[in-house]
N, C-alpha and C positions, 0 to 999 in steps of 0.2 A: 183488377189482372193486372200483372206487367208485362214488357217480351219476354219477362222468362218462361212462362208459362209453355212455351216453343223447344223442340229436342234440340232444334240450328240458333246461331247468332240471328235477329234478326235487321240490320242491316235500318236505321233510320236518323233521317240528319235532325242534329239540332245545330241549332236552332228550326223550328220547326218551320220552311221561307210561309210568311202568309201571301195566297196570290190572289188575285180579288176572280170572284166568281165567273168563268167562261159566258159572252150573248154569248146565244146560239141560236140570235131567233131569224128569222126568215128576212132578202133585205125585198124595199119594195121593187114589184115589178118582179119578182124572183118570177122564177119558174118552176120552182116546185112551191110558190100556190096553186093552191083548191085543181092540185096535182097528183093528190090520194087515193085509193080507194079506200071506200065506209064498211066501216067493218060494222055490226053492229047492236049495241053495250059498251062497247072500247073511243068509239072520236061518235058518237051522235053528238054529240054539240060541238061539234068543227062551226065556225064562219065563214062569209063566201056559199064557192057552191059546186065545191067539194072539202075533204081533208085536205088538210097542206102536211108533201114530202117535208121528213127536219121533226127536229126535236120540240117545238115551240109553236103555235099555233098563232102566223101571220096579227100582230095586231096585238097582242093578248103582252099580260107585263112577266117581269122573269120573275116562276116560283123561286121563293129562298127559303131556300136548303141547308146543312149543310154547319159547322162554327162561325160564327157571326162574333 
């Protein structure tokens, strides 16, 4: 399917800019490390004394998602 499936014109920049993936890991010593609440079945695999606040658990590798 293409953008012609929509009723209105959808602006799409060409060529699409290739951006590096954002690094949203926490900084060492951040107040967000070990500051989260445990949610059973969701963040049981945390490292440290509690889950971290933020997109990624401190000390873990960035996930590999999206087009590369």
